[in-house]
Structures are given as structure tokens and as C-alpha cells.
Chimera marker file (.cmm) of the C-alpha trace (Angstrom):
<marker_set name="trace">
<marker id="1" x="-41.746" y="3.634" z="-43.532" r="1" g="1" b="0" radius="0.5"/>
<marker id="2" x="-42.095" y="-0.035" z="-43.716" r="1" g="1" b="0" radius="0.5"/>
<marker id="3" x="-45.640" y="0.118" z="-41.462" r="1" g="1" b="0" radius="0.5"/>
<marker id="4" x="-44.127" y="0.507" z="-38.295" r="1" g="1" b="0" radius="0.5"/>
<marker id="5" x="-47.059" y="1.704" z="-35.891" r="1" g="1" b="0" radius="0.5"/>
<marker id="6" x="-45.343" y="1.783" z="-32.437" r="1" g="1" b="0" radius="0.5"/>
<marker id="7" x="-47.063" y="-1.278" z="-31.432" r="1" g="1" b="0" radius="0.5"/>
<marker id="8" x="-44.255" y="-3.266" z="-30.356" r="1" g="1" b="0" radius="0.5"/>
<marker id="9" x="-42.845" y="-0.146" z="-28.433" r="1" g="1" b="0" radius="0.5"/>
<marker id="10" x="-46.141" y="0.050" z="-26.251" r="1" g="1" b="0" radius="0.5"/>
<marker id="11" x="-45.941" y="-3.869" z="-25.759" r="1" g="1" b="0" radius="0.5"/>
<marker id="12" x="-42.519" y="-3.472" z="-24.325" r="1" g="1" b="0" radius="0.5"/>
<marker id="13" x="-43.409" y="-0.433" z="-22.161" r="1" g="1" b="0" radius="0.5"/>
<marker id="14" x="-46.358" y="-2.336" z="-20.257" r="1" g="1" b="0" radius="0.5"/>
<marker id="15" x="-43.802" y="-5.328" z="-19.603" r="1" g="1" b="0" radius="0.5"/>
<marker id="16" x="-41.456" y="-3.043" z="-17.977" r="1" g="1" b="0" radius="0.5"/>
<marker id="17" x="-44.152" y="-1.343" z="-16.177" r="1" g="1" b="0" radius="0.5"/>
<marker id="18" x="-44.990" y="-4.926" z="-14.852" r="1" g="1" b="0" radius="0.5"/>
<marker id="19" x="-41.132" y="-5.701" z="-14.308" r="1" g="1" b="0" radius="0.5"/>
<marker id="20" x="-40.626" y="-2.792" z="-11.499" r="1" g="1" b="0" radius="0.5"/>
<marker id="21" x="-43.832" y="-3.196" z="-9.642" r="1" g="1" b="0" radius="0.5"/>
<marker id="22" x="-43.373" y="-7.172" z="-9.715" r="1" g="1" b="0" radius="0.5"/>
<marker id="23" x="-39.713" y="-6.227" z="-8.257" r="1" g="1" b="0" radius="0.5"/>
<marker id="24" x="-40.915" y="-3.685" z="-6.065" r="1" g="1" b="0" radius="0.5"/>
<marker id="25" x="-43.586" y="-5.873" z="-4.322" r="1" g="1" b="0" radius="0.5"/>
<marker id="26" x="-40.924" y="-8.863" z="-4.025" r="1" g="1" b="0" radius="0.5"/>
<marker id="27" x="-38.794" y="-6.180" z="-2.652" r="1" g="1" b="0" radius="0.5"/>
<marker id="28" x="-41.096" y="-5.112" z="0.141" r="1" g="1" b="0" radius="0.5"/>
<marker id="29" x="-42.857" y="-8.522" z="0.852" r="1" g="1" b="0" radius="0.5"/>
<marker id="30" x="-38.729" y="-9.784" z="2.041" r="1" g="1" b="0" radius="0.5"/>
<marker id="31" x="-38.699" y="-6.568" z="4.235" r="1" g="1" b="0" radius="0.5"/>
<marker id="32" x="-41.904" y="-7.160" z="6.181" r="1" g="1" b="0" radius="0.5"/>
<marker id="33" x="-41.473" y="-9.510" z="9.017" r="1" g="1" b="0" radius="0.5"/>
<marker id="34" x="-42.940" y="-12.848" z="9.414" r="1" g="1" b="0" radius="0.5"/>
<marker id="35" x="-45.125" y="-13.411" z="12.269" r="1" g="1" b="0" radius="0.5"/>
<marker id="36" x="-43.813" y="-16.146" z="14.635" r="1" g="1" b="0" radius="0.5"/>
<marker id="37" x="-46.289" y="-18.921" z="15.280" r="1" g="1" b="0" radius="0.5"/>
<marker id="38" x="-47.566" y="-19.199" z="19.071" r="1" g="1" b="0" radius="0.5"/>
<marker id="39" x="-45.701" y="-22.511" z="20.296" r="1" g="1" b="0" radius="0.5"/>
<marker id="40" x="-48.156" y="-25.059" z="20.701" r="1" g="1" b="0" radius="0.5"/>
<marker id="41" x="-49.312" y="-25.657" z="24.773" r="1" g="1" b="0" radius="0.5"/>
<marker id="42" x="-49.862" y="-28.826" z="26.481" r="1" g="1" b="0" radius="0.5"/>
<marker id="43" x="-53.897" y="-29.307" z="27.726" r="1" g="1" b="0" radius="0.5"/>
<marker id="44" x="-52.016" y="-29.075" z="31.044" r="1" g="1" b="0" radius="0.5"/>
<marker id="45" x="-50.427" y="-25.602" z="30.113" r="1" g="1" b="0" radius="0.5"/>
<marker id="46" x="-53.857" y="-24.297" z="28.702" r="1" g="1" b="0" radius="0.5"/>
<marker id="47" x="-55.813" y="-25.810" z="31.634" r="1" g="1" b="0" radius="0.5"/>
<marker id="48" x="-53.235" y="-23.523" z="33.936" r="1" g="1" b="0" radius="0.5"/>
<marker id="49" x="-53.397" y="-20.527" z="31.808" r="1" g="1" b="0" radius="0.5"/>
<marker id="50" x="-57.208" y="-20.544" z="32.064" r="1" g="1" b="0" radius="0.5"/>
<marker id="51" x="-56.725" y="-21.027" z="35.888" r="1" g="1" b="0" radius="0.5"/>
<marker id="52" x="-54.475" y="-18.174" z="36.111" r="1" g="1" b="0" radius="0.5"/>
<marker id="53" x="-56.779" y="-16.120" z="34.051" r="1" g="1" b="0" radius="0.5"/>
<marker id="54" x="-59.518" y="-17.044" z="36.540" r="1" g="1" b="0" radius="0.5"/>
<marker id="55" x="-61.665" y="-18.632" z="33.715" r="1" g="1" b="0" radius="0.5"/>
<marker id="56" x="-62.278" y="-21.233" z="35.540" r="1" g="1" b="0" radius="0.5"/>
<marker id="57" x="-62.938" y="-22.243" z="39.323" r="1" g="1" b="0" radius="0.5"/>
<marker id="58" x="-60.784" y="-24.067" z="41.363" r="1" g="1" b="0" radius="0.5"/>
<marker id="59" x="-62.726" y="-27.192" z="41.621" r="1" g="1" b="0" radius="0.5"/>
<marker id="60" x="-62.966" y="-27.578" z="38.018" r="1" g="1" b="0" radius="0.5"/>
<marker id="61" x="-59.129" y="-26.728" z="37.378" r="1" g="1" b="0" radius="0.5"/>
<marker id="62" x="-58.718" y="-29.766" z="39.965" r="1" g="1" b="0" radius="0.5"/>
<marker id="63" x="-61.012" y="-31.853" z="38.264" r="1" g="1" b="0" radius="0.5"/>
<marker id="64" x="-59.528" y="-31.148" z="34.699" r="1" g="1" b="0" radius="0.5"/>
<marker id="65" x="-56.253" y="-31.740" z="36.463" r="1" g="1" b="0" radius="0.5"/>
<marker id="66" x="-56.808" y="-34.950" z="37.597" r="1" g="1" b="0" radius="0.5"/>
<marker id="67" x="-58.426" y="-36.039" z="34.093" r="1" g="1" b="0" radius="0.5"/>
<marker id="68" x="-55.235" y="-34.977" z="32.588" r="1" g="1" b="0" radius="0.5"/>
<marker id="69" x="-53.084" y="-36.656" z="34.411" r="1" g="1" b="0" radius="0.5"/>
<marker id="70" x="-54.788" y="-39.623" z="34.622" r="1" g="1" b="0" radius="0.5"/>
<marker id="71" x="-55.254" y="-40.200" z="30.820" r="1" g="1" b="0" radius="0.5"/>
<marker id="72" x="-51.626" y="-38.911" z="30.024" r="1" g="1" b="0" radius="0.5"/>
<marker id="73" x="-52.900" y="-35.963" z="27.550" r="1" g="1" b="0" radius="0.5"/>
<marker id="74" x="-50.654" y="-33.556" z="29.972" r="1" g="1" b="0" radius="0.5"/>
<marker id="75" x="-47.304" y="-34.598" z="27.545" r="1" g="1" b="0" radius="0.5"/>
<marker id="76" x="-46.377" y="-32.471" z="24.786" r="1" g="1" b="0" radius="0.5"/>
<marker id="77" x="-47.820" y="-33.608" z="21.434" r="1" g="1" b="0" radius="0.5"/>
<link id1="1" id2="2" r="1" g="1" b="0" radius="0.2"/>
<link id1="2" id2="3" r="1" g="1" b="0" radius="0.2"/>
<link id1="3" id2="4" r="1" g="1" b="0" radius="0.2"/>
<link id1="4" id2="5" r="1" g="1" b="0" radius="0.2"/>
<link id1="5" id2="6" r="1" g="1" b="0" radius="0.2"/>
<link id1="6" id2="7" r="1" g="1" b="0" radius="0.2"/>
<link id1="7" id2="8" r="1" g="1" b="0" radius="0.2"/>
<link id1="8" id2="9" r="1" g="1" b="0" radius="0.2"/>
<link id1="9" id2="10" r="1" g="1" b="0" radius="0.2"/>
<link id1="10" id2="11" r="1" g="1" b="0" radius="0.2"/>
<link id1="11" id2="12" r="1" g="1" b="0" radius="0.2"/>
<link id1="12" id2="13" r="1" g="1" b="0" radius="0.2"/>
<link id1="13" id2="14" r="1" g="1" b="0" radius="0.2"/>
<link id1="14" id2="15" r="1" g="1" b="0" radius="0.2"/>
<link id1="15" id2="16" r="1" g="1" b="0" radius="0.2"/>
<link id1="16" id2="17" r="1" g="1" b="0" radius="0.2"/>
<link id1="17" id2="18" r="1" g="1" b="0" radius="0.2"/>
<link id1="18" id2="19" r="1" g="1" b="0" radius="0.2"/>
<link id1="19" id2="20" r="1" g="1" b="0" radius="0.2"/>
<link id1="20" id2="21" r="1" g="1" b="0" radius="0.2"/>
<link id1="21" id2="22" r="1" g="1" b="0" radius="0.2"/>
<link id1="22" id2="23" r="1" g="1" b="0" radius="0.2"/>
<link id1="23" id2="24" r="1" g="1" b="0" radius="0.2"/>
<link id1="24" id2="25" r="1" g="1" b="0" radius="0.2"/>
<link id1="25" id2="26" r="1" g="1" b="0" radius="0.2"/>
<link id1="26" id2="27" r="1" g="1" b="0" radius="0.2"/>
<link id1="27" id2="28" r="1" g="1" b="0" radius="0.2"/>
<link id1="28" id2="29" r="1" g="1" b="0" radius="0.2"/>
<link id1="29" id2="30" r="1" g="1" b="0" radius="0.2"/>
<link id1="30" id2="31" r="1" g="1" b="0" radius="0.2"/>
<link id1="31" id2="32" r="1" g="1" b="0" radius="0.2"/>
<link id1="32" id2="33" r="1" g="1" b="0" radius="0.2"/>
<link id1="33" id2="34" r="1" g="1" b="0" radius="0.2"/>
<link id1="34" id2="35" r="1" g="1" b="0" radius="0.2"/>
<link id1="35" id2="36" r="1" g="1" b="0" radius="0.2"/>
<link id1="36" id2="37" r="1" g="1" b="0" radius="0.2"/>
<link id1="37" id2="38" r="1" g="1" b="0" radius="0.2"/>
<link id1="38" id2="39" r="1" g="1" b="0" radius="0.2"/>
<link id1="39" id2="40" r="1" g="1" b="0" radius="0.2"/>
<link id1="40" id2="41" r="1" g="1" b="0" radius="0.2"/>
<link id1="41" id2="42" r="1" g="1" b="0" radius="0.2"/>
<link id1="42" id2="43" r="1" g="1" b="0" radius="0.2"/>
<link id1="43" id2="44" r="1" g="1" b="0" radius="0.2"/>
<link id1="44" id2="45" r="1" g="1" b="0" radius="0.2"/>
<link id1="45" id2="46" r="1" g="1" b="0" radius="0.2"/>
<link id1="46" id2="47" r="1" g="1" b="0" radius="0.2"/>
<link id1="47" id2="48" r="1" g="1" b="0" radius="0.2"/>
<link id1="48" id2="49" r="1" g="1" b="0" radius="0.2"/>
<link id1="49" id2="50" r="1" g="1" b="0" radius="0.2"/>
<link id1="50" id2="51" r="1" g="1" b="0" radius="0.2"/>
<link id1="51" id2="52" r="1" g="1" b="0" radius="0.2"/>
<link id1="52" id2="53" r="1" g="1" b="0" radius="0.2"/>
<link id1="53" id2="54" r="1" g="1" b="0" radius="0.2"/>
<link id1="54" id2="55" r="1" g="1" b="0" radius="0.2"/>
<link id1="55" id2="56" r="1" g="1" b="0" radius="0.2"/>
<link id1="56" id2="57" r="1" g="1" b="0" radius="0.2"/>
<link id1="57" id2="58" r="1" g="1" b="0" radius="0.2"/>
<link id1="58" id2="59" r="1" g="1" b="0" radius="0.2"/>
<link id1="59" id2="60" r="1" g="1" b="0" radius="0.2"/>
<link id1="60" id2="61" r="1" g="1" b="0" radius="0.2"/>
<link id1="61" id2="62" r="1" g="1" b="0" radius="0.2"/>
<link id1="62" id2="63" r="1" g="1" b="0" radius="0.2"/>
<link id1="63" id2="64" r="1" g="1" b="0" radius="0.2"/>
<link id1="64" id2="65" r="1" g="1" b="0" radius="0.2"/>
<link id1="65" id2="66" r="1" g="1" b="0" radius="0.2"/>
<link id1="66" id2="67" r="1" g="1" b="0" radius="0.2"/>
<link id1="67" id2="68" r="1" g="1" b="0" radius="0.2"/>
<link id1="68" id2="69" r="1" g="1" b="0" radius="0.2"/>
<link id1="69" id2="70" r="1" g="1" b="0" radius="0.2"/>
<link id1="70" id2="71" r="1" g="1" b="0" radius="0.2"/>
<link id1="71" id2="72" r="1" g="1" b="0" radius="0.2"/>
<link id1="72" id2="73" r="1" g="1" b="0" radius="0.2"/>
<link id1="73" id2="74" r="1" g="1" b="0" radius="0.2"/>
<link id1="74" id2="75" r="1" g="1" b="0" radius="0.2"/>
<link id1="75" id2="76" r="1" g="1" b="0" radius="0.2"/>
<link id1="76" id2="77" r="1" g="1" b="0" radius="0.2"/>
</marker_set>
């Protein structure tokens, strides 16, 4: 029988398993939604959000707001 021991057959069998696994992984990775990145907010917007959430006091908000407006840091990046 010319010395055929089936080695090539098993090599191709493994190749096809890997092919289908990779194909399935690619298919499902394309179906999963990509989370959107949060829009970058300005320092003034961050300050307003923290004040609205109650994380800082009114006095601290006013001081930081005045400093941001004075330094011009309230502009978008």
C-alpha cells in the first residue's frame, strides 16, 4: 500500500477544525456591538457635572469656575 499511514489526513482534519473555529470567532466578533467611547468633556463641563451630582459645594464650584474661566481652560480640547 505504498506506506500510507493516514498522517496527512489527520493534518488536514486539524486544519479544517482550526479553519471553522477561526471563521466562527470572526463571525461572532463582527456581530457584537462595539461600545461607544464617551465624548470628551471640557473641564467646565466636568465641574458642572460634579456640582450637579453634589460632589462639591457651591463655594468650591464658584472658586473653580472662576479659576477655569480666568485660565481659559473651559475651551474644548
